[in-house]
C-alpha positions as CSV (number, residue, x, y, z in Angstrom):
1,X,0.0,0.0,0.0
2,X,1.3,3.5,-0.9
3,X,2.2,5.9,1.9
4,X,0.1,9.0,2.5
5,X,1.9,12.2,1.6
6,X,2.4,14.7,4.4
7,X,3.0,18.4,3.8
8,X,4.2,20.2,6.9
9,X,3.6,23.9,7.3
10,X,5.3,26.0,9.9
11,X,6.5,29.4,11.0
12,X,10.2,29.9,11.4
13,X,9.4,32.8,13.6
14,X,7.6,30.6,16.0
15,X,10.3,27.9,16.0
16,X,13.1,30.4,16.7
17,X,11.1,32.0,19.5
18,X,11.3,28.5,21.1
19,X,15.0,28.4,20.3
20,X,14.4,25.2,18.3
21,X,17.5,23.2,17.6
22,X,19.4,24.8,20.5
23,X,20.3,24.0,24.1
24,X,18.3,26.1,26.6
25,X,18.8,26.9,30.2
26,X,16.6,24.5,32.3
27,X,16.7,24.6,36.1
28,X,20.4,25.5,36.2
29,X,21.2,22.8,33.6
30,X,20.8,22.7,29.8
31,X,18.4,20.7,27.7
32,X,18.0,20.4,23.9
33,X,15.0,22.1,22.5
34,X,13.6,19.7,19.9
35,X,11.0,21.1,17.5
36,X,7.9,19.2,16.5
37,X,9.3,19.0,13.0
38,X,12.5,17.3,14.3
39,X,10.3,14.9,16.4
40,X,8.2,14.0,13.3
41,X,11.4,13.4,11.3
42,X,12.7,11.0,13.9
43,X,9.3,9.3,14.2
44,X,9.1,8.7,10.4
45,X,12.6,7.3,10.5
46,X,12.3,5.1,13.5
47,X,8.7,4.2,14.2
48,X,5.7,2.6,12.4
49,X,4.6,6.1,11.3
50,X,7.1,5.7,8.6
51,X,5.1,2.8,7.2
52,X,2.1,5.0,6.8
53,X,3.5,8.4,5.7
54,X,6.1,10.1,3.5
55,X,7.1,13.7,4.2
56,X,6.9,15.5,0.9
57,X,7.7,19.1,1.8
58,X,8.2,21.5,4.7
59,X,6.6,24.9,3.8
60,X,7.2,28.0,5.9
61,X,5.4,31.3,5.5
62,X,8.1,33.7,6.7
63,X,8.7,36.7,4.5
64,X,12.3,37.5,3.6
65,X,11.4,40.9,2.4
66,X,9.7,41.9,5.6
67,X,12.0,43.9,8.0
68,X,9.9,42.6,10.9
69,X,10.5,38.9,9.9
70,X,14.2,39.6,9.2
71,X,14.6,41.0,12.7
72,X,12.8,38.0,14.3
73,X,15.0,35.6,12.4
74,X,18.3,37.5,12.7
75,X,20.1,34.8,14.6
76,X,18.8,32.0,12.3
77,X,18.1,33.3,8.8
78,X,15.5,31.9,6.4
79,X,17.5,28.8,5.5
80,X,20.6,27.2,7.0
81,X,23.5,29.6,6.8
82,X,27.2,29.2,7.8
83,X,27.7,30.6,11.2
84,X,24.1,30.9,12.1
85,X,21.7,28.8,14.3
86,X,19.2,26.5,12.7
87,X,16.0,24.9,13.9
88,X,17.3,21.3,13.6
89,X,20.7,19.6,13.4
90,X,22.9,19.8,10.3
91,X,22.6,16.7,8.2
92,X,19.2,15.7,9.5
93,X,17.5,13.4,7.0
94,X,14.0,12.0,6.8
95,X,13.3,8.7,5.1
96,X,16.6,8.9,3.3
97,X,16.3,12.6,2.1
98,X,18.0,15.7,3.5
99,X,15.4,17.7,5.4
100,X,17.1,20.9,4.1
101,X,16.1,19.9,0.6
102,X,12.4,19.7,1.5
103,X,12.1,23.3,2.7
104,X,9.9,25.5,0.5
105,X,9.0,29.2,1.2
106,X,5.5,30.5,0.5
107,X,5.7,33.9,2.2
108,X,2.5,35.4,3.8
109,X,3.4,38.8,2.4
110,X,0.0,40.2,3.2
111,X,1.1,40.6,6.8
112,X,3.0,43.7,5.7
113,X,-0.4,45.5,5.5
114,X,-2.7,46.5,8.3
115,X,-5.6,44.0,8.9
116,X,-8.8,44.9,7.1
117,X,-7.1,47.0,4.4
118,X,-7.8,46.0,0.8
119,X,-4.1,45.1,0.4
120,X,-4.3,42.7,3.4
121,X,-7.5,41.1,2.2
122,X,-6.3,40.6,-1.4
123,X,-2.9,39.5,-0.2
124,X,-4.4,36.9,2.2
125,X,-6.5,35.5,-0.7
126,X,-3.4,35.3,-2.9
127,X,-1.4,33.6,-0.2
128,X,-4.1,30.8,0.1
129,X,-4.2,30.5,-3.7
130,X,-0.4,30.0,-3.8
131,X,-0.6,27.5,-1.0
132,X,-3.4,25.6,-2.7
133,X,-1.4,25.4,-5.9
134,X,1.6,24.1,-4.1
135,X,-0.4,21.5,-2.2
136,X,-1.9,20.3,-5.4
137,X,1.5,20.1,-7.1
138,X,2.7,18.0,-4.1
139,X,-0.4,15.8,-4.3
140,X,-0.7,16.2,-0.5
141,X,-2.9,13.7,1.4
142,X,-2.6,15.4,4.8
143,X,-1.4,18.9,5.7
144,X,0.1,19.3,9.2
145,X,0.3,22.8,10.7
146,X,2.8,23.7,13.4
147,X,2.9,27.2,14.8
148,X,1.5,28.7,11.7
149,X,0.1,32.1,12.9
150,X,-2.3,32.3,9.9
151,X,-6.1,31.7,10.0
152,X,-7.0,29.8,6.9
153,X,-10.2,30.6,5.1
154,X,-10.9,29.1,1.6
155,X,-8.7,26.0,2.1
156,X,-10.7,24.6,5.0
157,X,-14.3,25.6,4.2
158,X,-16.7,22.7,3.9
159,X,-16.6,21.5,0.4
160,X,-13.0,22.7,-0.2
161,X,-10.5,20.2,-1.5
162,X,-8.6,20.2,1.8
163,X,-11.5,20.3,4.2
164,X,-10.7,17.8,7.0
165,X,-7.3,17.2,5.4
166,X,-5.5,20.0,7.3
167,X,-4.7,19.4,10.9
168,X,-2.9,21.4,13.6
169,X,-0.7,20.5,16.6
170,X,-1.4,23.0,19.3
171,X,0.6,23.4,22.6
172,X,-2.6,23.5,24.7
173,X,-5.9,21.8,25.2
174,X,-8.4,23.2,22.8
175,X,-11.6,21.6,24.0
176,X,-13.9,24.4,25.4
177,X,-15.4,22.0,27.9
178,X,-12.0,21.3,29.5
179,X,-10.9,23.4,32.5
180,X,-7.5,23.3,31.0
181,X,-8.5,24.9,27.7
182,X,-5.8,27.1,26.3
183,X,-6.4,28.3,22.7
184,X,-4.5,30.9,20.7
185,X,-1.0,32.2,20.3
186,X,-0.6,32.8,24.1
187,X,-1.5,29.2,25.1
188,X,1.7,28.4,27.0
189,X,2.0,31.7,28.7
190,X,-1.8,31.5,29.6
191,X,-1.1,28.1,31.2
192,X,1.9,29.5,33.1
193,X,-0.2,32.4,34.5
194,X,-2.9,29.9,35.4
195,X,-0.4,27.8,37.4
196,X,0.3,31.0,39.4
197,X,-3.4,31.6,40.1
198,X,-3.8,34.4,37.5
199,X,-5.9,34.8,34.4
200,X,-4.9,37.4,31.8
201,X,-7.9,39.4,30.7
202,X,-6.1,41.7,28.4
203,X,-2.9,40.5,26.5
204,X,-2.0,44.1,25.5
205,X,-1.7,45.4,29.1
206,X,-1.2,41.9,30.8
207,X,-4.1,42.8,33.2
208,X,-4.9,39.8,35.3
209,X,-7.6,38.6,37.7
210,X,-7.2,36.0,40.4
211,X,-8.3,32.4,39.7
212,X,-7.9,29.0,41.2
213,X,-4.5,27.7,40.2
214,X,-4.3,25.0,37.5
215,X,-0.9,23.3,37.4
216,X,-1.4,21.1,34.4
217,X,-1.4,21.7,30.6
218,X,-1.3,19.6,27.5
219,X,-1.7,19.6,23.7
220,X,-4.4,19.0,21.1
221,X,-4.2,17.6,17.6
222,X,-7.2,18.9,15.8
223,X,-8.8,19.5,12.4
224,X,-8.4,23.1,11.2
225,X,-11.4,25.2,10.5
226,X,-11.9,29.0,10.1
227,X,-11.5,29.8,13.7
228,X,-8.6,30.0,16.2
229,X,-7.8,26.4,17.4
230,X,-11.5,25.7,17.2
231,X,-11.6,22.6,14.9
232,X,-12.8,19.2,16.0
233,X,-10.2,17.5,18.3
234,X,-8.7,14.3,17.0
235,X,-6.7,13.5,20.1
236,X,-5.4,15.5,23.1
237,X,-2.9,14.7,25.8
238,X,-2.9,16.3,29.2
239,X,0.4,15.2,30.9
240,X,2.4,18.3,31.5
241,X,2.8,19.4,35.1
242,X,3.6,23.1,35.7
243,X,5.9,24.4,38.3
244,X,4.8,28.0,39.0
245,X,8.5,29.0,38.9
246,X,9.0,27.7,35.4
247,X,10.2,30.0,32.7
248,X,8.3,30.1,29.5
249,X,11.0,28.0,27.7
250,X,11.1,25.4,30.6
251,X,7.4,25.0,30.3
252,X,7.6,24.7,26.5
253,X,10.2,22.0,26.8
254,X,8.1,20.0,29.2
255,X,4.9,20.4,27.2
256,X,6.6,19.4,24.0
257,X,8.1,16.3,25.5
258,X,5.2,15.2,27.8
259,X,2.1,16.2,25.8
260,X,2.7,17.7,22.3
261,X,4.9,15.0,20.9
262,X,2.7,12.2,22.1
263,X,-0.4,14.0,20.8
264,X,1.3,14.5,17.4
265,X,2.2,10.8,17.2
266,X,-1.2,9.5,18.4
267,X,-3.0,11.9,16.1
268,X,-1.1,10.9,13.0
269,X,-1.7,7.2,13.9
270,X,-5.4,7.8,14.0
271,X,-5.4,9.9,10.8
272,X,-3.6,7.1,9.0
273,X,-6.5,4.8,9.6
274,X,-9.0,7.5,8.5
275,X,-7.1,8.2,5.3
276,X,-7.0,4.5,4.5
277,X,-10.8,4.3,4.9
278,X,-11.3,7.4,2.7
279,X,-9.1,6.1,-0.1
């Protein structure tokens, strides 16, 4: 049986904010910050996931002509460069192919324009059209989003070609009925505040109110819809204990290793069965 083709879409900005591919300070020690992409690469090489899937491409949306993106990626660049950091080790290969060779930029250039302006609206539509064309060229069976700070519209609407074929791995529980629900870009920081007995009510001012402390967080693997982390959950894992004294990177390391990587693995295992049934 042929393998399902995965296209992985990420934001380099998000990966570098996590210091992916680097050693970070952790409780007066150092620990390696493995990214979800590096974890997936290892899983495809070393586990039964490699029997079900083939990684076809890694697309990133970062904009090399944007001063803001260049500033955020200053220590890394937009591809591996001599003398700069990178988000995974040199020479890393997936299923016999160099991971570096699978990188493909599709920049979300519309982010240069203010939200709601004609340029932003038209640019967003163009970005999705370019992304759709590339996914079709790659003959993608499943699209996995990781840290993509873009809300997709046309690609995920009911009836669209990639409806229920685009999934997201999110570093927080996304079920609204869960007391541990943490959606959006601030999910990890939200969980850290929650462990300290605080709830942020305004992320611009960081205004908080007192709440009952919750010292656990997790990750959800879910379908992507038109909302923010609001798609149907495929699997979630709640296994990350939070020390209120954690730094944001310490908590990210813990959540990746205890909840997000297992959720990614379990979610892809479930999706392999669903893709076989749909074939």
